[in-house]
Every structure is written in structure tokens, then in C-alpha cells.
C-alpha positions as CSV (number, residue, x, y, z in Angstrom):
1,X,17.9,-2.1,-17.3
2,X,18.9,-2.8,-13.7
3,X,17.2,-6.3,-13.9
4,X,18.9,-7.0,-17.3
5,X,22.4,-6.0,-16.5
6,X,22.2,-7.7,-13.1
7,X,21.0,-10.9,-14.9
8,X,23.9,-10.7,-17.4
9,X,26.3,-10.1,-14.5
10,X,24.9,-13.3,-12.7
11,X,24.8,-15.4,-15.9
12,X,21.1,-15.8,-15.8
13,X,19.4,-16.4,-19.2
14,X,17.9,-13.2,-20.7
15,X,15.0,-15.0,-22.2
16,X,14.0,-16.1,-18.6
17,X,14.6,-12.7,-17.0
18,X,12.8,-10.5,-19.6
19,X,9.3,-11.2,-17.9
20,X,10.8,-9.9,-14.7
21,X,12.3,-6.8,-16.3
22,X,8.9,-6.1,-17.9
23,X,7.1,-6.7,-14.7
24,X,9.4,-4.2,-12.9
25,X,8.6,-1.6,-15.5
26,X,4.9,-2.3,-15.1
27,X,5.4,-1.8,-11.3
28,X,7.1,1.5,-11.9
29,X,4.4,2.8,-14.1
30,X,1.6,1.5,-11.8
31,X,3.2,3.6,-9.1
32,X,3.4,6.6,-11.3
33,X,-0.1,6.4,-12.5
34,X,-1.6,5.9,-9.0
35,X,0.5,9.0,-7.7
36,X,-0.7,11.0,-10.6
37,X,-4.3,10.0,-10.3
38,X,-4.7,12.4,-7.3
39,X,-3.6,15.3,-9.6
40,X,-6.4,14.7,-12.1
41,X,-10.1,15.3,-11.8
42,X,-13.2,13.3,-12.7
43,X,-12.6,10.8,-15.5
44,X,-8.8,11.5,-15.4
45,X,-8.7,10.1,-11.8
46,X,-10.6,6.9,-12.8
47,X,-8.6,6.5,-15.9
48,X,-5.2,6.8,-14.2
49,X,-6.3,4.5,-11.4
50,X,-7.5,1.9,-13.8
51,X,-4.3,2.1,-15.9
52,X,-2.3,1.9,-12.7
53,X,-4.2,-1.3,-11.7
54,X,-3.8,-2.7,-15.1
55,X,0.0,-2.3,-14.7
56,X,0.0,-4.0,-11.3
57,X,-2.2,-6.8,-12.7
58,X,0.3,-7.2,-15.7
59,X,3.2,-7.3,-13.2
60,X,1.6,-10.2,-11.2
61,X,0.5,-12.0,-14.4
62,X,4.1,-11.9,-15.7
63,X,5.5,-13.3,-12.4
64,X,3.0,-16.1,-12.2
65,X,5.3,-18.1,-14.3
66,X,6.8,-21.0,-12.2
67,X,10.4,-19.7,-12.4
68,X,9.5,-16.3,-11.3
69,X,7.1,-17.0,-8.4
70,X,9.8,-16.3,-5.9
71,X,9.8,-12.7,-7.1
72,X,6.2,-12.1,-6.3
73,X,6.6,-11.4,-2.5
74,X,9.6,-9.0,-2.9
75,X,7.9,-6.9,-5.6
76,X,4.6,-7.0,-3.8
77,X,6.6,-5.4,-0.9
78,X,7.4,-2.4,-3.2
79,X,3.8,-2.1,-4.1
80,X,2.8,-2.2,-0.4
81,X,5.4,0.5,0.5
82,X,4.2,2.7,-2.3
83,X,0.6,2.4,-1.3
84,X,1.4,3.2,2.3
85,X,3.6,6.3,1.7
86,X,1.9,9.6,2.3
87,X,1.1,11.7,-0.8
88,X,1.3,15.5,-0.9
89,X,-1.2,17.0,-3.2
90,X,1.4,19.1,-5.0
91,X,2.8,15.9,-6.4
92,X,6.1,16.4,-4.7
93,X,6.9,13.8,-2.0
94,X,10.7,13.4,-2.0
95,X,10.8,11.2,1.1
96,X,8.2,8.8,-0.3
97,X,9.8,8.7,-3.8
98,X,13.2,8.1,-2.3
99,X,11.9,5.1,-0.2
100,X,10.0,3.5,-3.1
101,X,12.7,4.1,-5.8
102,X,15.4,2.8,-3.4
103,X,13.4,-0.3,-2.7
104,X,12.5,-0.9,-6.3
105,X,16.2,-0.4,-7.3
106,X,17.4,-2.8,-4.7
107,X,14.9,-5.6,-5.6
108,X,15.6,-5.1,-9.4
109,X,19.2,-5.9,-8.9
110,X,18.7,-8.6,-6.1
111,X,16.2,-10.7,-7.9
112,X,18.3,-11.8,-10.8
113,X,21.0,-12.9,-8.3
114,X,18.4,-14.8,-6.4
115,X,17.1,-16.5,-9.6
116,X,20.6,-17.3,-10.7
117,X,21.5,-18.8,-7.2
118,X,24.4,-16.3,-6.8
119,X,23.9,-15.9,-3.0
120,X,27.3,-14.3,-2.6
121,X,26.2,-11.3,-4.9
122,X,22.7,-10.8,-3.6
123,X,23.7,-8.3,-0.8
124,X,26.1,-6.2,-3.0
125,X,23.6,-6.1,-5.9
126,X,20.7,-5.2,-3.6
127,X,22.8,-2.4,-2.0
128,X,23.9,-1.1,-5.3
129,X,20.3,-0.9,-6.6
130,X,19.1,0.6,-3.3
131,X,21.7,3.4,-3.6
132,X,20.9,3.8,-7.2
133,X,17.2,4.3,-6.4
134,X,18.0,6.8,-3.6
135,X,20.3,8.8,-5.9
136,X,17.7,8.9,-8.6
137,X,15.0,10.1,-6.3
138,X,17.3,12.8,-4.7
139,X,18.5,14.1,-8.1
140,X,14.9,14.4,-9.2
141,X,13.9,16.4,-6.1
142,X,17.1,18.3,-5.2
143,X,19.6,18.0,-7.9
144,X,23.2,17.3,-7.3
145,X,24.0,17.6,-3.5
146,X,26.7,16.4,-1.2
147,X,24.3,13.6,-0.2
148,X,23.8,12.5,-3.7
149,X,27.6,12.5,-4.2
150,X,28.0,10.3,-1.1
151,X,25.3,7.9,-2.2
152,X,26.8,7.6,-5.7
153,X,30.2,6.9,-4.1
154,X,28.6,4.2,-2.0
155,X,26.9,2.6,-5.1
156,X,30.3,2.6,-6.8
157,X,31.8,0.7,-3.9
158,X,29.2,-2.0,-4.1
159,X,29.9,-2.3,-7.8
160,X,33.6,-2.6,-7.2
161,X,33.2,-6.0,-5.4
162,X,31.4,-7.6,-8.3
163,X,33.1,-9.4,-11.2
164,X,34.2,-7.6,-14.4
165,X,32.2,-8.0,-17.5
166,X,29.3,-6.8,-19.5
167,X,26.8,-6.8,-16.7
168,X,29.0,-4.7,-14.4
169,X,29.8,-2.3,-17.2
170,X,26.1,-1.9,-17.9
171,X,25.4,-1.2,-14.3
172,X,28.2,1.4,-14.2
173,X,26.8,3.1,-17.3
174,X,23.4,3.2,-15.7
175,X,24.9,4.8,-12.6
176,X,26.7,7.4,-14.7
177,X,23.5,8.2,-16.6
178,X,21.9,9.4,-13.4
179,X,24.2,12.4,-13.6
180,X,22.2,13.5,-16.8
181,X,19.3,14.3,-14.4
182,X,19.2,17.9,-13.4
183,X,16.7,19.9,-11.4
184,X,15.7,21.5,-14.7
185,X,14.8,18.3,-16.3
186,X,12.9,17.0,-13.2
187,X,9.5,17.0,-15.0
188,X,10.8,15.1,-17.9
189,X,12.5,12.5,-15.7
190,X,9.4,12.1,-13.6
191,X,7.3,11.5,-16.7
192,X,9.7,8.6,-17.7
């Protein structure tokens, strides 16, 4: 949804950005499956790794379209960071998750601006998405804290500089939806 609302805000055609949005979702699930592979045993490990690899392959297949090739390197950077972050066998790695989700959020918002040629919005959209990802990761691992409140305020300030309209309203709703994540629903949110 970050990709779609950013594209709406930038006036980029939705039919052209849908493969990017799907690719970002495949990237997210590839990351989740690879992280969860370590928690399995035997065939579960192989199955999760193969499904994770399939998700990464689908991401790169979707971005092989001529219009989206400029998105390959930025999203490959997210995969690289994910693969380089340490994994704690308990499945909890708040620092690593925070870094990967922040980078994924930033790229998800920045790339539609890049595609639309809206250079003047690239930085604010990237910073909004980065803060969104940080807040998401922190809410999953720690719940609402003063740090999360500060990051949410920062994200709101980046949104304030963007033009009014359906895209901005959608990004605002997504930001507010993060508040629905509580430490009690951490497992459900991680599964998403």
C-alpha cells in the first residue's frame, strides 16, 4: 500500500506501478520465509527456503519490465541488507527487523517518485517510508514507547510537506493503522 499511495500522490499510473507493489510484497514474504526457515526442521527448512527463493525470483521477474528496471538495484539492496543481518535463533531480532523494514518502507515510497520523475518529493517520501518501517518494527518488538512516538511524529512531519490529495490521505491512514499493532498482537503482525 505504501507503493500504491505514493504512486497516487506522484500521479504515476497505477497499472504501471502494480508490478512494483507486487514485487515489494514478494520481497517482504521472501524475507519472512527465509527468517522463519531457521525455526523449522528438516523438510520445513527446505520448503521455507525454496518458497522464500521463489518470492525473490518473482520480485526480480516482475521488475525485469523495461519501465521498472531502475527499481532492481534499490530493492536488491533491501535483500542484501536482509541477508547480511544477524539472526537470533529465538526468531526475535528487533535491530535487524528495524533496519530491514525501515529500508523497505523507504524504498517503497521513494521508487514511485523516481518513476514519476518527482525528484522534489523523493527525499520526503523516502524519509516517511523509512520512519514508517522503523515504527512498524519497534511496535512489533516493544509496543508503544517514547521512541515510537518520536518516530511517528517525524513521519507526520515528512507527510506535511507533501501535496494534499488521495495519495497523502492514504499514507496518513497507513501511518495511523500502525497504532493498531500492540505487543499482544505481535505474533499476528509478524505472520502478516
